[in-house]
BALONU-178592 format. One record per residue: residue in one letter; x, y, z of N, C-alpha, C in turn. Coordinates in steps of 0.2 Angstrom, whole numbers, plus 5000, padded with zeros to 4 digits. Atoms other than C-alpha are relative to their C-alpha. Example, Ala and Ser with C-alpha at 12.3 -4.5 7.8 and 13.67 -1.06 7.14 Angstrom:
! residues 2
a500449945000506249785039500450065000s499649944999506849955036499650055003
END
This chain:
! residues 193
m499450015003498051864955500549985005a499550024995499451774964500650044999i499349975000501051854969500549954998s499550055002502551774961500650035004l499449984996504051774973500749984997a499350025002505951764970500349975006k499650034994507151664981500250065005g499949964994507351754998499550055001q500549954999505851864996499549985006r500450014995504651875011499350044999i500749965001502751925011499649995006d500550014995501451955024499449964997l500550055002500151815023499350025003t500649994997498851845036499850075001k500149934999499052035038499750034994t500249985006498752065020499449964997n500650045001497351935019499649995006p500450004993496151975034499649945000g500450064999495251825040500349934998l499750065002496451705032500349955006t499850044995496651555044500349934998k499850065002496951405033500250004993v499850005006497951375018500249934997i499850065004498351235005500750024997v499349995003500251225001500149954995g500050055006500351144984500850004998l499450005003502051084978500049954994g500050045006502451014961500750004997w499350015003503950964950499949954994d500050045005504350874934500749965000i499450045001505650744930500350014993n499749995006506850784916499949944995r500150065004506550674901500549954999y499450045001508250604900500349985007s499850014993508350564919500349945001g499850064999508650384919499949985008g500050014993508850304936499449975003g500650034998507150224937499550055003e500649964998505550294945500350055006y499849954995505750454955499450015005d500549994995504750474972500250055004l499849944996504850644979499550015006d500450004995504150674996500050075004t500049934996503550835005499949995007c500050004993503850865023499950075003a500149944996503450995036500349995007f499750004993504551035051499750065004l500349954996503651135065500650025005l499449984996505051235074499850045006h500049964994505151305091500450065000g499649935000505951475096500749994999d499350015001507651395095500149984992g499950025007507351355076500049924999k500050075000507251165080499349965001a500550054998505951025080500249965006k499850044994505850925096499949934999g500250085001505150755090499549994995v500550025005503950665079499450055000e500649954999502550785085500150064996d499849945004503450925075500249984993f499850025007503650825059499549974996v500550035005502450795045500349974994f499750045006502850665032499549954998y500450065002502050515023499849955005n500250044994502050415039499850035006n500349964994501450545051499650064996l500349955004500150645041499750065003s500349944997499450765054500350015007v499749984993500150855070499550055003y500449954996499350955083499350014998d500750005001497550915080499850034993g500149985007497750955061500250074999a499749935001498751115063500450004993v499650015007499851045048499849934998a500250075002499150895038500349994993h499850025007499850805023499449964997t500650035004498550755010500149934997g499950075002499450595005500650004995d499450005004501050534996499849984993n500050015007501150544977500649974998r499350035001502450414972500350014993t499749995006502650464954500150074998g500049935002502350654952499750014993a500350005006501450614936499450054999g500649955001500250744929500250075001d499949924999500050934930499750025006g500249974993499751044945500449975006d499750024994500151004963500149925000d499950075000501050834965499949985008e500250014993500850844984499850065004q500349944997499950954996500049995008l500150004993499951005014499550055002v500549964997498551095024500350035006v499849974994499051225037499550045002d500549974997497851285049500350055006f499649954996498651445057499750005007a500450004993497251445071500249955005k499850064996497851275077500749995002v499250004999499751305077500150025007p499949984993500251305095500550065001a499749944999500951465102500849995000h499250014999502751385105500349984993i499850015007502851345086500150074996t499949945003503651495078500250004992r499850015007504151425060499749944998i500250065004503551295048500449994994g499650015006504851235036499749954995i500350045005504151155020500649974995t499450035004505351035011499849944996v500150065004505450904998500749964999t499450045001506650754997499949954994i500150065005506950614984500149945004h499950074996506650444992500549964997d499450055002508150324991500450034994a499649975005509050454980500749974999a499450035001510750384984500049944997a500050075003510350204980499850014993k500249995007509550264964500450054995g499649955003510850394959499650064997q500449945002509550534958500150065004n499949944996509650714963499650054997f500449945003508750884960500350034994g499849985006509850914945499649974994q500450035005508650794936499350025001v500749984998507050884943500050074997s500149935003506351034934499350035002s500749974999504851154935499849995007s500250004993504851144954499750065003f500349944997503651264963499649985007v500450004994502751294979499550064999r500549945001501051394979499649995007v500450004994499951444993499350024998v500749995002498051444991499650015006n500449994994496751515003499549944999e500550065000495751355008499350024999a500749985000494151445010499750024993t500249975006494051534993500349964994n499650045005495251414983500450054995n499649955004496151574977500749995002e499350004999498051564974500250065002l499849944997498851694985500750014998l499349995002500751664980500249944997r499750055004501851564970500850015000f499349995000503751534971500349944995d499750055004504551444956500850005001l499350004998506251374961500650014995g499450005005507251374945500449944999e499650065002508551254939500750005002e499349994997510051294950500349945004f499850064996510151124958500449954996s499750055003511350984954500049935004t500050064996511850854967499650005006e500450004994510650904980499449945000t500650055000509350774986499550025005a500549974996508350884998500050074999i500149935000507651054997499650035005v500549964996506951185009499750044995f500349955004505651264998499850065003c500249934997504951395010499949995007e500250004993504551435028499450055001f500549964997503051505036500350025007y499749984994503551615051499550055004r500549954996502551705065500450065002h499749944999502851885067499450045004d500549974996501851955082499449955000k500650045000500051885079499949984993d500050015007500351875060500449944997w499650055003501051735049500350034993k499749985006502251775035500349944996f499750055005503051675020500650024998q499349995003504851665015500149954995a499850045006505351594998500849985001i499350024998506951495002500449974995g499650045006507551364989500749985001n499350034999509051294998500049935000g499950075000509751124994500449975004f499650044996510550995004500249934997t499950075002511450835000499949965006g500150054994511150685011499249995002g500750014999509250685009499650025006l500449994994507950675023500550005006a499650004994509350635036500350075001a499649935000510250805031499450055003l500549964998508550895033499850005008c500250014993508150815050500650035004h499549974996509850865056500050075000n500149925001509651045050499550025005y500549984996508051055060500049975007g499950024993508650965076499749935001l500350064999507850795073500649944999d499550065001508850625074499649964995a500350045005508450535058500149925001g499850074999509150365065499449975002
END
């Protein structure tokens, strides 16, 4: 039975699941029926953060044009350009055993591609969630449903994994940004130019 988290909650992942080394991070969403504005293309990204809370370069950034970093420590399974259908719309695979020691956090985010040009935002997106699945057993460990609190935001930090001593923990975040991917890159220390 998966644990359902609320915004701001934290949970031990590897300590409470002995032997857990690899997880699938599934993210999903629906577009409101009266959304207008053409097709929606939401994109999942991961920012691998150093001790200062910042990514240092493209080697710390997983997205649809850079699908894997650090020999598969974090890998994107592919871009879903429509979000149609049930279940996960996009997935990342995190192999905690391969995450370098200098990486202390992994931020998991979703942006709307070309949101400004299309007049789109997360106020038009519903049923957003992130779930973490044990890759070895396919058991869902936890789930965080984001709710409907967004309006003009075009990027959201869904959650973060963070290292505590030798263990990894999960934090449900759900913070929105205007300015899309560029705003997230700036937040995490990367130059989006």
